[in-house]
Backbone and ligand atoms as CSV (ligand in chain L), in Angstrom:
chain,resi,resn,atom,element,x,y,z
A,1,UNK,N,N,-1.894,-7.674,22.299
A,1,UNK,CA,C,-3.275,-7.388,22.511
A,1,UNK,C,C,-3.687,-5.917,22.138
A,2,UNK,N,N,-4.733,-5.879,21.389
A,2,UNK,CA,C,-5.106,-4.420,20.827
A,2,UNK,C,C,-4.278,-4.026,19.403
A,3,UNK,N,N,-3.323,-4.865,19.378
A,3,UNK,CA,C,-2.577,-4.560,17.998
A,3,UNK,C,C,-3.353,-4.998,16.924
A,4,UNK,N,N,-3.658,-3.889,15.817
A,4,UNK,CA,C,-4.254,-4.483,14.409
A,4,UNK,C,C,-3.375,-4.625,13.544
A,5,UNK,N,N,-3.490,-5.661,12.798
A,5,UNK,CA,C,-2.567,-6.079,11.655
A,5,UNK,C,C,-3.531,-5.531,10.600
A,6,UNK,N,N,-2.786,-4.785,9.681
A,6,UNK,CA,C,-3.535,-4.805,8.330
A,6,UNK,C,C,-2.468,-5.064,7.121
A,7,UNK,N,N,-2.958,-5.403,5.969
A,7,UNK,CA,C,-2.561,-5.774,4.870
A,7,UNK,C,C,-1.529,-4.847,4.301
A,8,UNK,N,N,-0.260,-5.094,3.827
A,8,UNK,CA,C,0.727,-4.196,3.690
A,8,UNK,C,C,0.170,-3.180,2.412
A,9,UNK,N,N,-0.147,-3.736,1.324
A,9,UNK,CA,C,-0.302,-3.043,-0.007
A,9,UNK,C,C,-1.643,-2.010,0.369
A,10,UNK,N,N,-2.544,-2.609,1.178
A,10,UNK,CA,C,-3.570,-1.713,1.616
A,10,UNK,C,C,-3.047,-0.327,2.206
A,11,UNK,N,N,-2.200,-0.802,3.127
A,11,UNK,CA,C,-1.593,0.404,3.988
A,11,UNK,C,C,-0.890,1.377,2.936
A,12,UNK,N,N,-0.125,0.948,2.073
A,12,UNK,CA,C,0.616,1.879,0.911
A,12,UNK,C,C,-0.588,2.670,0.238
A,13,UNK,N,N,-1.463,1.714,-0.189
A,13,UNK,CA,C,-2.490,2.429,-1.070
A,13,UNK,C,C,-3.182,3.670,-0.435
A,14,UNK,N,N,-3.675,3.264,0.802
A,14,UNK,CA,C,-4.383,4.176,1.679
A,14,UNK,C,C,-3.390,5.609,1.686
A,15,UNK,N,N,-2.119,5.305,2.074
A,15,UNK,CA,C,-1.005,6.507,2.116
A,15,UNK,C,C,-1.049,7.224,0.937
A,16,UNK,N,N,-0.995,6.544,-0.221
A,16,UNK,CA,C,-0.855,7.269,-1.441
A,16,UNK,C,C,-2.143,8.082,-1.806
A,17,UNK,N,N,-3.401,7.512,-1.330
A,17,UNK,CA,C,-4.633,8.182,-1.506
A,17,UNK,C,C,-4.896,9.599,-0.543
A,18,UNK,N,N,-4.300,9.269,0.543
A,18,UNK,CA,C,-4.317,10.443,1.517
A,18,UNK,C,C,-3.258,11.384,1.087
A,19,UNK,N,N,-2.301,11.137,0.430
A,19,UNK,CA,C,-1.231,12.151,-0.169
A,19,UNK,C,C,-1.860,12.763,-1.212
A,20,UNK,N,N,-2.654,12.194,-2.059
A,20,UNK,CA,C,-3.372,12.799,-3.128
A,20,UNK,C,C,-4.487,14.014,-2.683
A,21,UNK,N,N,-5.019,13.643,-1.442
A,21,UNK,CA,C,-6.031,14.558,-1.105
A,21,UNK,C,C,-5.344,15.670,-0.566
A,22,UNK,N,N,-4.307,15.382,0.239
A,22,UNK,CA,C,-3.377,16.488,0.982
A,22,UNK,C,C,-2.939,17.243,-0.079
A,23,UNK,N,N,-2.534,16.806,-1.099
A,23,UNK,CA,C,-1.854,17.779,-2.314
A,23,UNK,C,C,-3.003,18.591,-2.785
A,24,UNK,N,N,-4.142,18.025,-2.960
A,24,UNK,CA,C,-5.089,18.856,-3.436
A,24,UNK,C,C,-5.702,19.953,-2.362
A,25,UNK,N,N,-5.809,19.602,-1.111
A,25,UNK,CA,C,-5.911,20.483,-0.037
A,25,UNK,C,C,-5.125,21.625,0.122
A,26,UNK,N,N,-3.624,21.171,0.036
A,26,UNK,CA,C,-2.539,22.248,0.161
A,26,UNK,C,C,-2.634,23.113,-1.200
A,27,UNK,N,N,-3.099,22.765,-2.480
A,27,UNK,CA,C,-3.083,23.668,-3.531
A,27,UNK,C,C,-4.168,24.420,-3.487
A,28,UNK,N,N,-5.492,23.978,-2.969
A,28,UNK,CA,C,-6.468,24.969,-2.651
A,28,UNK,C,C,-6.185,25.822,-1.495
A,29,UNK,N,N,-5.568,25.433,-0.596
A,29,UNK,CA,C,-5.220,26.463,0.336
A,29,UNK,C,C,-4.434,27.644,-0.264
A,30,UNK,N,N,-3.601,27.210,-1.106
A,30,UNK,CA,C,-2.800,28.194,-1.777
A,30,UNK,C,C,-3.562,29.418,-2.599
A,31,UNK,N,N,-4.882,29.043,-2.721
A,31,UNK,CA,C,-5.710,30.000,-3.340
A,31,UNK,C,C,-6.075,31.251,-2.398
A,32,UNK,N,N,-5.849,30.932,-1.159
A,32,UNK,CA,C,-6.297,31.888,-0.073
A,32,UNK,C,C,-5.189,33.008,-0.055
A,33,UNK,N,N,-4.144,32.642,-0.694
A,33,UNK,CA,C,-2.932,33.457,-0.283
A,33,UNK,C,C,-2.670,34.239,-1.953
A,34,UNK,N,N,-3.756,34.717,-2.505
A,34,UNK,CA,C,-3.389,35.278,-3.739
A,34,UNK,C,C,-2.815,36.546,-3.609
A,35,UNK,N,N,-2.873,37.258,-2.513
A,35,UNK,CA,C,-2.294,38.589,-2.331
A,35,UNK,C,C,-0.841,38.350,-2.134
A,36,UNK,N,N,-0.133,37.077,-1.809
A,36,UNK,CA,C,1.133,36.977,-1.531
A,36,UNK,C,C,1.692,35.887,-2.674
A,37,UNK,N,N,2.047,36.251,-3.943
A,37,UNK,CA,C,2.363,35.380,-4.946
A,37,UNK,C,C,3.624,34.344,-4.434
A,38,UNK,N,N,4.351,34.792,-3.409
A,38,UNK,CA,C,5.334,33.830,-3.098
A,38,UNK,C,C,4.521,32.674,-2.115
A,39,UNK,N,N,3.815,32.985,-1.429
A,39,UNK,CA,C,3.154,31.864,-0.573
A,39,UNK,C,C,2.233,31.088,-1.290
A,40,UNK,N,N,1.539,31.732,-2.359
A,40,UNK,CA,C,0.701,30.851,-3.306
A,40,UNK,C,C,1.485,29.944,-4.070
A,41,UNK,N,N,2.742,30.431,-4.658
A,41,UNK,CA,C,3.645,29.408,-5.234
A,41,UNK,C,C,4.054,28.358,-4.427
A,42,UNK,N,N,4.396,28.642,-3.293
A,42,UNK,CA,C,4.944,27.665,-2.479
A,42,UNK,C,C,3.792,26.621,-2.060
A,43,UNK,N,N,2.473,27.066,-1.840
A,43,UNK,CA,C,1.597,26.020,-1.628
A,43,UNK,C,C,1.170,25.158,-2.622
A,44,UNK,N,N,1.333,25.774,-3.981
A,44,UNK,CA,C,1.087,25.208,-5.410
A,44,UNK,C,C,2.198,24.103,-5.523
A,45,UNK,N,N,3.278,24.383,-5.303
A,45,UNK,CA,C,4.333,23.567,-5.335
A,45,UNK,C,C,4.497,22.540,-4.583
A,46,UNK,N,N,4.225,22.822,-3.226
A,46,UNK,CA,C,4.084,21.486,-2.223
A,46,UNK,C,C,2.830,20.594,-2.564
A,47,UNK,N,N,1.613,21.181,-3.054
A,47,UNK,CA,C,0.701,20.274,-3.450
A,47,UNK,C,C,1.142,19.364,-4.619
A,48,UNK,N,N,1.602,20.080,-5.485
A,48,UNK,CA,C,2.108,19.430,-6.741
A,48,UNK,C,C,3.140,18.345,-6.526
A,49,UNK,N,N,3.947,18.562,-5.313
A,49,UNK,CA,C,5.018,17.468,-5.040
A,49,UNK,C,C,4.148,16.347,-4.199
A,50,UNK,N,N,3.388,16.605,-3.490
A,50,UNK,CA,C,2.660,15.712,-2.757
A,50,UNK,C,C,1.940,14.778,-3.929
A,51,UNK,N,N,1.110,15.366,-4.869
A,51,UNK,CA,C,0.588,14.561,-5.772
A,51,UNK,C,C,1.679,13.688,-6.804
A,52,UNK,N,N,2.798,14.283,-6.956
A,52,UNK,CA,C,3.786,13.657,-7.695
A,52,UNK,C,C,4.244,12.503,-7.022
A,53,UNK,N,N,4.429,12.671,-5.571
A,53,UNK,CA,C,4.936,11.460,-4.467
A,53,UNK,C,C,3.897,10.358,-4.537
A,54,UNK,N,N,2.614,10.771,-4.549
A,54,UNK,CA,C,1.724,9.854,-4.491
A,54,UNK,C,C,1.501,8.811,-5.843
A,55,UNK,N,N,1.687,9.437,-6.963
A,55,UNK,CA,C,1.905,8.923,-8.220
A,55,UNK,C,C,2.917,7.854,-8.212
A,56,UNK,N,N,4.153,8.355,-7.606
A,56,UNK,CA,C,5.303,7.516,-7.555
A,56,UNK,C,C,4.864,6.243,-6.758
A,57,UNK,N,N,4.251,6.513,-5.675
A,57,UNK,CA,C,3.956,5.404,-4.706
A,57,UNK,C,C,3.016,4.487,-5.594
A,58,UNK,N,N,1.859,5.006,-6.256
A,58,UNK,CA,C,1.167,4.057,-6.972
A,58,UNK,C,C,1.771,3.341,-7.799
A,59,UNK,N,N,2.810,3.760,-8.560
A,59,UNK,CA,C,3.847,3.027,-9.620
A,59,UNK,C,C,4.414,2.168,-8.698
A,60,UNK,N,N,4.881,2.374,-7.577
A,60,UNK,CA,C,5.676,1.467,-6.808
A,60,UNK,C,C,4.671,0.341,-6.402
A,61,UNK,N,N,3.410,0.369,-6.081
A,61,UNK,CA,C,2.711,-0.498,-5.623
A,61,UNK,C,C,2.374,-1.542,-6.647
A,62,UNK,N,N,2.341,-1.041,-7.828
A,62,UNK,CA,C,2.250,-1.706,-9.175
A,62,UNK,C,C,3.343,-2.719,-9.485
A,63,UNK,N,N,4.589,-2.212,-8.989
A,63,UNK,CA,C,5.755,-3.097,-9.011
A,63,UNK,C,C,5.653,-4.148,-7.999
A,64,UNK,N,N,5.225,-3.704,-6.897
A,64,UNK,CA,C,5.044,-4.554,-5.692
A,64,UNK,C,C,4.148,-5.718,-6.013
A,65,UNK,N,N,2.982,-5.306,-6.456
A,65,UNK,CA,C,1.970,-6.253,-6.822
A,65,UNK,C,C,2.373,-7.502,-7.642
A,66,UNK,N,N,3.384,-7.319,-8.463
A,66,UNK,CA,C,3.808,-8.271,-9.324
A,66,UNK,C,C,4.518,-9.556,-8.705
A,67,UNK,N,N,5.048,-8.761,-7.233
A,67,UNK,CA,C,5.892,-9.803,-6.527
A,67,UNK,C,C,5.029,-10.525,-5.490
A,68,UNK,N,N,3.827,-9.979,-5.351
A,68,UNK,CA,C,3.031,-10.668,-4.307
A,68,UNK,C,C,2.446,-12.086,-4.583
A,69,UNK,N,N,2.068,-12.851,-3.770
A,69,UNK,CA,C,1.514,-14.158,-3.765
A,69,UNK,C,C,-0.092,-13.883,-3.354
A,70,UNK,N,N,-0.931,-14.627,-4.505
A,70,UNK,CA,C,-2.355,-14.635,-3.976
A,70,UNK,C,C,-2.522,-15.838,-3.360
A,71,UNK,N,N,-3.174,-15.544,-2.167
A,71,UNK,CA,C,-3.508,-16.709,-1.292
A,71,UNK,C,C,-5.005,-16.767,-0.902
A,72,UNK,N,N,-5.818,-17.882,-0.628
A,72,UNK,CA,C,-7.205,-17.565,-0.352
A,72,UNK,C,C,-7.156,-17.689,1.489
A,73,UNK,N,N,-7.800,-16.726,1.758
A,73,UNK,CA,C,-7.736,-16.353,3.464
A,73,UNK,C,C,-8.588,-17.475,4.090
A,74,UNK,N,N,-7.962,-18.115,5.057
A,74,UNK,CA,C,-8.862,-19.125,5.656
A,74,UNK,C,C,-9.947,-18.606,6.405
A,75,UNK,N,N,-9.907,-17.213,6.786
A,75,UNK,CA,C,-10.906,-16.607,7.731
A,75,UNK,C,C,-12.033,-16.194,7.002
A,76,UNK,N,N,-12.073,-15.591,5.848
A,76,UNK,CA,C,-13.184,-14.933,5.016
A,76,UNK,C,C,-13.361,-15.740,3.935
A,77,UNK,N,N,-12.276,-16.520,3.369
A,77,UNK,CA,C,-12.440,-17.245,2.058
A,77,UNK,C,C,-12.015,-16.529,0.721
A,78,UNK,N,N,-11.795,-15.197,1.041
A,78,UNK,CA,C,-11.542,-14.359,-0.168
A,78,UNK,C,C,-10.070,-14.565,-0.791
A,79,UNK,N,N,-9.902,-13.833,-1.844
A,79,UNK,CA,C,-8.253,-14.302,-2.478
A,79,UNK,C,C,-7.788,-12.792,-1.878
A,80,UNK,N,N,-6.665,-13.045,-1.469
A,80,UNK,CA,C,-5.871,-11.641,-1.082
A,80,UNK,C,C,-4.355,-11.744,-1.414
A,81,UNK,N,N,-3.808,-10.485,-1.453
A,81,UNK,CA,C,-2.301,-10.404,-2.021
A,81,UNK,C,C,-1.548,-10.349,-0.706
A,82,UNK,N,N,-0.508,-11.242,-0.605
A,82,UNK,CA,C,0.498,-11.066,0.411
A,82,UNK,C,C,1.703,-10.586,-0.110
A,83,UNK,N,N,2.188,-9.635,0.717
A,83,UNK,CA,C,3.677,-9.146,0.573
A,83,UNK,C,C,4.636,-9.771,1.403
A,84,UNK,N,N,5.711,-10.363,0.773
A,84,UNK,CA,C,6.446,-10.950,1.878
A,84,UNK,C,C,5.883,-12.332,2.427
A,85,UNK,N,N,6.668,-12.689,3.345
A,85,UNK,CA,C,6.209,-14.189,3.892
A,85,UNK,C,C,5.024,-13.973,4.950
A,86,UNK,N,N,5.049,-12.903,5.449
A,86,UNK,CA,C,3.844,-12.759,6.503
A,86,UNK,C,C,3.127,-11.411,6.150
A,87,UNK,N,N,1.858,-11.638,6.054
A,87,UNK,CA,C,1.158,-10.163,6.067
A,87,UNK,C,C,-0.374,-10.590,6.127
A,88,UNK,N,N,-1.054,-9.485,6.387
A,88,UNK,CA,C,-2.514,-9.861,6.981
A,88,UNK,C,C,-3.519,-9.680,5.535
A,89,UNK,N,N,-4.721,-10.337,5.935
A,89,UNK,CA,C,-5.535,-10.503,4.757
A,89,UNK,C,C,-6.236,-8.915,4.467
A,90,UNK,N,N,-6.335,-8.733,3.196
A,90,UNK,CA,C,-6.772,-7.400,2.724
A,90,UNK,C,C,-8.229,-6.995,3.246
A,91,UNK,N,N,-9.097,-8.177,3.446
A,91,UNK,CA,C,-10.411,-7.862,3.744
A,91,UNK,C,C,-10.783,-8.006,5.292
A,92,UNK,N,N,-10.047,-8.995,5.885
A,92,UNK,CA,C,-10.549,-9.054,7.236
A,92,UNK,C,C,-9.155,-8.839,8.422
A,93,UNK,N,N,-8.118,-8.604,7.699
A,93,UNK,CA,C,-6.830,-8.353,8.503
A,93,UNK,C,C,-6.468,-9.669,9.275
A,94,UNK,N,N,-6.947,-10.826,8.915
A,94,UNK,CA,C,-6.358,-11.778,9.416
A,94,UNK,C,C,-5.102,-12.198,9.266
A,95,UNK,N,N,-4.059,-12.353,10.238
A,95,UNK,CA,C,-2.681,-12.433,10.088
A,95,UNK,C,C,-2.500,-13.779,9.023
A,96,UNK,N,N,-1.578,-13.625,8.319
A,96,UNK,CA,C,-1.675,-14.960,7.421
A,96,UNK,C,C,0.062,-15.017,7.052
A,97,UNK,N,N,0.351,-16.510,6.975
A,97,UNK,CA,C,1.864,-16.546,6.603
A,97,UNK,C,C,1.976,-17.704,5.479
A,98,UNK,N,N,2.871,-17.388,4.829
A,98,UNK,CA,C,3.115,-18.513,3.650
A,98,UNK,C,C,3.757,-19.618,4.209
A,99,UNK,N,N,4.600,-19.532,5.148
A,99,UNK,CA,C,5.183,-20.785,5.912
A,99,UNK,C,C,4.542,-21.311,7.030
A,100,UNK,N,N,3.966,-22.731,6.732
A,100,UNK,CA,C,3.098,-23.178,7.732
A,100,UNK,C,C,3.846,-23.333,9.077
A,101,UNK,N,N,5.347,-23.484,9.001
A,101,UNK,CA,C,5.841,-23.706,10.181
A,101,UNK,C,C,6.081,-22.690,11.228
A,102,UNK,N,N,5.889,-21.539,10.495
A,102,UNK,CA,C,6.050,-20.237,11.205
A,102,UNK,C,C,4.831,-19.489,11.632
A,103,UNK,N,N,3.783,-20.437,11.490
A,103,UNK,CA,C,2.452,-19.690,11.919
A,103,UNK,C,C,2.331,-19.049,13.187
A,104,UNK,N,N,1.957,-17.703,13.311
A,104,UNK,CA,C,1.578,-17.072,14.231
A,104,UNK,C,C,2.791,-16.261,14.943
A,105,UNK,N,N,3.815,-16.929,15.564
A,105,UNK,CA,C,4.901,-16.451,16.165
A,105,UNK,C,C,5.719,-15.406,15.198
A,106,UNK,N,N,6.225,-15.910,14.245
A,106,UNK,CA,C,7.178,-15.025,13.204
A,106,UNK,C,C,6.405,-13.875,12.862
A,107,UNK,N,N,5.049,-13.838,12.657
A,107,UNK,CA,C,4.340,-12.694,12.118
A,107,UNK,C,C,4.417,-11.647,13.269
A,108,UNK,N,N,4.173,-12.411,14.528
A,108,UNK,CA,C,4.285,-11.071,15.701
A,108,UNK,C,C,5.718,-10.453,15.787
A,109,UNK,N,N,6.624,-11.136,15.567
A,109,UNK,CA,C,7.854,-10.927,15.949
A,109,UNK,C,C,8.222,-9.834,15.002
A,110,UNK,N,N,7.946,-9.951,13.828
A,110,UNK,CA,C,8.295,-9.091,12.653
A,110,UNK,C,C,7.555,-7.570,12.790
A,111,UNK,N,N,6.185,-7.815,13.064
A,111,UNK,CA,C,5.509,-6.566,13.403
A,111,UNK,C,C,5.867,-5.698,14.585
A,112,UNK,N,N,6.119,-6.569,15.553
A,112,UNK,CA,C,6.627,-5.739,16.813
A,112,UNK,C,C,7.854,-5.156,16.629
A,113,UNK,N,N,8.747,-5.663,15.912
A,113,UNK,CA,C,10.233,-5.054,15.537
A,113,UNK,C,C,9.913,-3.977,14.502
A,114,UNK,N,N,9.233,-4.015,13.768
A,114,UNK,CA,C,9.098,-2.859,12.890
A,114,UNK,C,C,8.360,-1.517,13.322
A,115,UNK,N,N,7.281,-2.034,14.382
A,115,UNK,CA,C,6.529,-0.732,14.762
A,115,UNK,C,C,7.016,-0.471,15.955
A,116,UNK,N,N,7.585,-1.346,16.929
A,116,UNK,CA,C,7.952,-0.610,18.183
A,116,UNK,C,C,9.316,-0.242,18.404
A,117,UNK,N,N,9.687,0.990,17.875
A,117,UNK,CA,C,10.883,1.267,17.784
A,117,UNK,C,C,11.655,1.949,18.963
A,118,UNK,N,N,10.516,2.280,20.065
A,118,UNK,CA,C,11.023,2.601,21.354
A,118,UNK,C,C,11.811,1.774,22.046
A,119,UNK,N,N,11.245,0.476,21.965
A,119,UNK,CA,C,11.946,-0.653,22.768
A,119,UNK,C,C,13.163,-1.135,22.428
L,1,ZN,ZN,ZN,-9.764,-12.467,5.083
């Protein structure tokens, strides 16, 4: 209950986008440290690294996308990309599975195992 499933590719994409903005913000913050060249260089470098990292992630998504399966979501009728055997719809977050015999149960188990590290 209360657990929200979301599409894996969407999640990674959101993370990459956040990383780009974080990089820009970090670089911008560096401008406030113009009196200290070391701090400024550090901020610029960190921001640059964040942007590089997100570029790498975007590249990785591109490679992952070639492995995904396109399915029509039974809930909203749109075509969504699935990563792995179980994933959620990109548009309505409806849990989906490629294996009809595993419907429902398998999805929960995998997500719980990945998310609930404390248990
Ligand atoms: Zn959907």
